[in-house]
C-alpha positions in Angstrom: 0.0 0.0 0.0 1.0 3.6 -0.5 2.5 5.4 2.5 -0.5 7.7 3.0 -2.6 4.6 3.3 0.0 2.7 5.5 -0.1 5.5 8.0 -3.7 4.7 8.7 -4.2 1.1 7.7 -0.8 -0.7 8.7 -2.1 -1.6 12.2 -5.7 -2.0 11.4 -6.3 -5.6 12.3 -6.5 -5.8 16.2 -8.1 -8.3 18.6 -11.8 -8.3 19.0 -12.1 -6.1 15.9 -10.8 -2.9 17.7 -10.0 -0.2 15.2 -7.1 1.1 17.3 -4.3 -0.8 19.0 -4.7 -1.6 22.8 -2.4 0.1 25.3 -0.5 -2.5 27.3 0.6 -0.7 30.5 2.1 -3.6 32.2 5.7 -3.2 33.4 6.2 -6.9 33.7 4.7 -10.0 32.1 4.2 -13.6 33.4 6.3 -16.3 31.9 5.7 -20.0 31.4 7.2 -21.6 34.5 8.3 -24.8 32.6 10.3 -22.9 30.0 10.6 -19.4 31.5 9.7 -18.2 28.0 7.2 -15.6 26.9 6.8 -13.0 24.1 7.5 -10.3 26.6 9.1 -10.2 30.0 9.8 -6.6 31.2 8.6 -3.5 29.6 12.1 -2.0 29.0 13.0 -5.0 26.8 9.7 -5.1 24.9 6.1 -4.0 25.0 3.2 -5.0 22.7 2.1 -1.4 22.1 5.6 -0.1 21.4 6.2 -3.2 19.2 3.1 -2.2 17.0 4.5 1.5 16.7 7.9 0.1 15.7 6.3 -2.1 13.1 4.6 1.1 11.8 7.8 3.1 11.8 9.6 0.5 9.8 6.5 0.1 7.4 6.6 3.9 6.7 10.3 4.0 5.9 10.2 0.7 3.9 12.6 -0.8 6.4 13.2 -4.2 8.0 13.6 -2.8 11.5 12.2 0.0 13.6 12.9 1.2 17.1 11.1 3.8 19.3 12.8 5.9 22.0 11.8 8.4 24.6 13.2 11.3 22.6 14.8 12.2 19.4 18.2 12.6 21.1 17.7 9.2 22.8 17.4 7.8 19.2 20.4 9.7 18.0 22.4 8.6 21.0 21.5 5.0 20.3 22.3 5.3 16.6 25.8 6.5 17.6 26.2 3.8 20.3 28.0 1.6 17.7 31.0 4.0 17.9 33.9 2.8 20.1 37.4 4.1 21.2 39.4 5.4 18.3 36.4 5.8 16.0 35.7 9.1 14.1 32.4 10.6 13.0 32.0 13.3 10.4 29.1 15.8 10.6 28.1 19.1 9.1 29.0 22.3 11.0 25.3 23.2 10.9 24.0 20.0 12.6 21.2 20.3 15.2 22.5 21.7 18.5 21.5 18.7 20.6 23.5 16.4 18.2 26.4 18.9 18.3 26.4 18.8 22.1 26.3 14.9 22.2 29.2 14.7 19.7 31.2 17.6 21.1 30.7 16.9 24.9 29.8 13.2 25.3 31.5 11.2 22.6 35.0 12.5 23.4 34.7 10.8 26.8 34.2 7.5 25.1 37.3 8.0 23.0 35.3 9.0 19.9 36.3 11.9 17.7 33.8 14.2 16.0 34.9 16.1 13.0 32.6 18.9 11.8 32.9 20.1 8.2 31.6 23.1 6.5 29.9 21.3 3.6 29.4 17.5 3.3 28.9 18.1 -0.4 32.5 18.9 -0.6 33.8 15.7 1.0 36.3 13.7 -1.1 38.1 10.4 -0.5 41.0 12.4 1.1 38.7 13.4 3.9 38.3 9.8 5.1 40.7 8.1 7.4 40.8 4.4 8.7 39.2 5.7 11.8 36.1 7.2 10.0 33.2 4.9 10.9 30.1 7.2 10.5 29.0 10.1 8.4 25.9 11.8 9.9 23.9 14.2 7.8 20.8 16.3 8.0 19.3 17.3 4.6 17.7 19.8 4.7 20.1 21.1 7.5 18.8 22.6 10.7 18.2 25.6 10.6 20.0 26.7 7.4 18.0 24.3 5.2 21.2 23.5 3.1 21.0 20.4 1.0 23.4 17.5 0.8 23.5 15.1 -2.1 22.7 11.8 -0.4 23.5 9.5 -3.3 26.9 11.0 -3.7 27.6 11.1 0.1 26.4 7.4 0.6 28.6 6.2 -2.4 31.6 8.0 -1.0 31.1 6.9 2.6 30.6 3.2 1.7 33.7 3.2 -0.4 35.5 3.8 2.9 33.3 1.2 4.9 31.6 4.1 6.8 28.0 4.1 7.8 25.7 6.9 6.8 23.1 8.0 9.3 20.5 10.4 8.1 18.4 12.6 10.4 15.2 12.8 8.4 13.1 14.8 10.8 12.5 17.7 8.6 11.3 15.6 5.6 9.9 12.4 7.2 9.4 9.3 5.1 6.5 11.1 3.2 8.9 13.4 1.4 12.4 11.7 1.5 13.4 8.0 1.8 17.0 7.8 2.7 17.1 4.0 3.1 16.0 3.6 -0.5 18.9 5.8 -1.6 21.3 3.5 0.3 21.6 5.1 3.7 22.4 2.6 6.6 20.3 4.3 9.3 17.5 6.8 9.6 16.8 8.7 12.8 13.9 11.1 13.5 12.7 13.2 16.3 9.2 11.8 16.3 8.2 14.6 18.5 7.9 16.7 15.4 5.9 15.8 12.3 5.1 12.2 13.3 3.4 13.1 16.5 2.3 16.6 15.2 0.7 18.1 18.3 3.5 19.3 20.5 2.4 17.0 23.4 4.9 14.2 23.5 8.6 13.4 23.1 9.7 10.5 21.0 12.5 9.3 18.7 12.7 6.7 16.0 15.4 4.6 14.3 14.9 2.5 11.1 17.4 0.3 9.4 17.6 -2.7 7.0 20.8 -3.9 8.5 20.3 -6.9 10.8 23.6 -6.4 12.6 22.8 -2.7 13.4 19.3 -3.7 14.4 20.8 -6.0 17.1 22.9 -3.1 18.4 19.9 -0.7 18.6 17.9 -3.4 20.4 20.7 -3.7 22.9 20.9 0.0 23.3 17.2 0.1 24.1 17.5 -2.6 26.7 20.8 -1.6 28.2 20.4 2.2 28.2 16.7 2.2 28.9 15.5 5.2 26.8 12.5 3.5 25.5 9.1 5.0 24.6 6.3 4.4 27.1 3.2 2.4 26.1 1.0 5.4 26.4 3.2 7.7 24.3 3.5 4.8 21.8 -0.2 4.7 21.3 -0.5 8.5 21.0 2.3 8.4 18.5 0.5 5.8 16.4 -2.6 8.0 16.4 -0.6 11.1 15.5 1.0 9.3 12.5 -2.4 8.6 11.0 -3.0 12.4 10.4 0.6 13.2 9.4 0.0 13.0 5.6 -2.9 15.6 5.8 -1.0 17.8 8.3 2.2 17.9 6.4 0.5 18.6 3.1 -1.3 21.7 4.5 1.9 22.8 6.4 4.1 22.5 3.2 1.5 24.5 1.2 1.5 27.2 3.9 5.3 27.3 4.1 5.7 27.7 0.4 3.2 30.6 0.3 5.0 32.2 3.2 8.4 31.8 1.7 7.3 33.3 -1.6 5.7 36.2 0.3 8.8 36.9 2.3 11.2 36.8 -0.6 11.9 40.3 -1.8 10.1 41.8 1.2 11.6 45.2 2.1 11.8 44.2 5.8 13.5 40.8 5.2 17.2 40.5 4.4 17.0 36.9 3.2 14.9 33.8 3.2 16.2 30.2 3.4 14.3 27.1 2.4 15.2 23.8 0.9 16.9 24.6 -2.5 17.1 28.2 -2.0 20.9 28.4 -1.6 21.7 27.6 -5.2 20.3 26.1 -8.4 22.5 23.0 -7.7 21.1 22.5 -4.3 17.5 22.9 -5.7 18.4 20.3 -8.4 19.7 17.9 -5.8 16.8 18.3 -3.4 14.3 17.7 -6.3 16.1 14.5 -7.2 16.0 13.0 -3.8 12.9 14.5 -2.1 9.2 15.0 -3.2 8.6 18.3 -1.4 10.3 21.2 0.5 8.7 20.5 3.9 7.3 23.0 6.3 10.4 24.8 7.8 12.1 28.0 6.6 14.4 30.4 8.1 14.9 34.2 7.6 16.7 37.3 8.8 15.2 40.7 9.2 16.6 43.6 7.2 19.1 45.8 8.8 17.6 48.4 11.1 14.6 46.2 12.0 14.0 45.5 15.7 13.9 41.7 16.2 12.3 42.0 19.7 9.6 44.3 18.5 8.9 42.0 15.6 8.6 38.9 17.8 6.6 40.8 20.4 4.1 41.9 17.8 3.4 38.4 16.4 -0.2 37.3 17.4 -0.2 33.6 16.1 3.3 32.0 16.0 4.6 31.0 19.4 8.1 32.0 20.4 9.3 28.5 21.2 11.6 25.8 20.2 10.5 22.6 18.2 8.7 22.2 15.0 6.3 20.0 13.1 3.2 20.6 15.3 -0.1 21.9 14.1 0.6 25.3 15.5 3.2 27.7 13.9 6.3 28.4 16.0 9.2 30.7 15.6 12.6 30.6 17.4 16.0 32.1 17.4 18.4 29.2 16.9 21.5 30.9 18.2 20.1 31.1 21.7 17.4 28.4 21.6 18.2 25.4 19.6 22.0 25.8 18.9 23.1 27.4 22.1 25.5 24.5 22.8 27.7 25.8 20.1 30.3 28.5 20.6 29.8 31.8 18.7 32.6 30.7 16.4 30.9 27.4 15.7 27.6 29.0 14.9 29.3 31.5 12.7 31.0 28.7 10.8 27.6 27.0 10.4 25.9 30.1 9.1 23.7 30.6 12.1 23.8 34.3 12.8 22.3 36.0 15.9 19.6 37.5 13.7 18.5 34.2 12.0 15.0 33.2 12.9 13.6 29.7 12.2 9.9 29.5 11.2 8.0 26.2 11.7 4.8 26.4 9.8 1.6 25.0 11.2 -1.8 24.2 9.7 -3.5 27.6 10.3 -5.1 29.6 7.5 -2.1 30.9 5.7 -3.8 34.3 5.0 -3.9 34.9 8.8 -0.2 33.9 9.1 0.9 36.3 6.3 -1.2 39.1 7.6 0.3 38.6 11.1 3.8 38.6 9.7 3.2 41.8 7.8 1.9 43.7 10.8 4.8 42.4 13.0 7.3 43.3 10.3 5.8 46.9 10.2 6.2 47.0 14.0 9.8 46.1 13.7 10.5 49.3 11.8 
């Protein structure tokens, strides 16, 4: 079935004809005394509700294996748990601030080196060493929306026996399918578009690699950052409406980006493919849409605080992918773990604002932006 149908129908057949999965809240499960066997033993190691969600996550990505975690960062940390002493990971300088913090502050204590590069699109064979085990990529990047050619990167990394992990949070499996392009692992903050209502934290990993799947299952059980049964159920329900929500959000984002381009009060607008014709071509070849996040900077002389204070509808808050529109300042809210020098290198200025578009009537959002921009003068 097509992915829009799978989001709704993949878990249809339940006990007693129920049209939604049951929520199994038990922390522990009885075993057969004669064999001490059972489908489940303890919730951390496995839970029927979470198992159904993980089946759904794998189905959406066209993957063999899916894993649900208590947050997007828990999923990312588990995906990087295969790195050991002496290993190196290559990442873009503009990577999400939480991932930057983990690689910069946590992995060195495990003997793992993180190497941040300005543009993964410029990687060559000479950039790989025998220690390079993973290349981690976001495309579009957060919050600059820069695009990386996944096919080229995957071919290059695999030539050096390095894994490619793709953070697909901004696109979801609806708009971009990295595993089909050859990526080894996909991670997502399911808090965002998959859940869609800014009311739960969740993370997801999908992969076709049986060996990696064993490692991620071990990370779940050993580290314990698993998603609860209640949140697993709520995420299943959120996924059902994701195709409709994302379609509306993307249409809204495209209209807003077009309205802001060339606006006298806006210095520049960033969205997937806006940086160059080459990036636009690459994105069109590996994704089927531009998503629902854009970034922009106010024109010189405009008062950022006055602009933000005048907005009526967008909330000044971190996160994205929910039904409501949110705006944030990445330099101090999502990428604050970076040094000023690192943010400058990544292209994240103090004036950059990230705009995560919701499902409201786009006319109201545009009118609100216009009156707030007028207030910024």
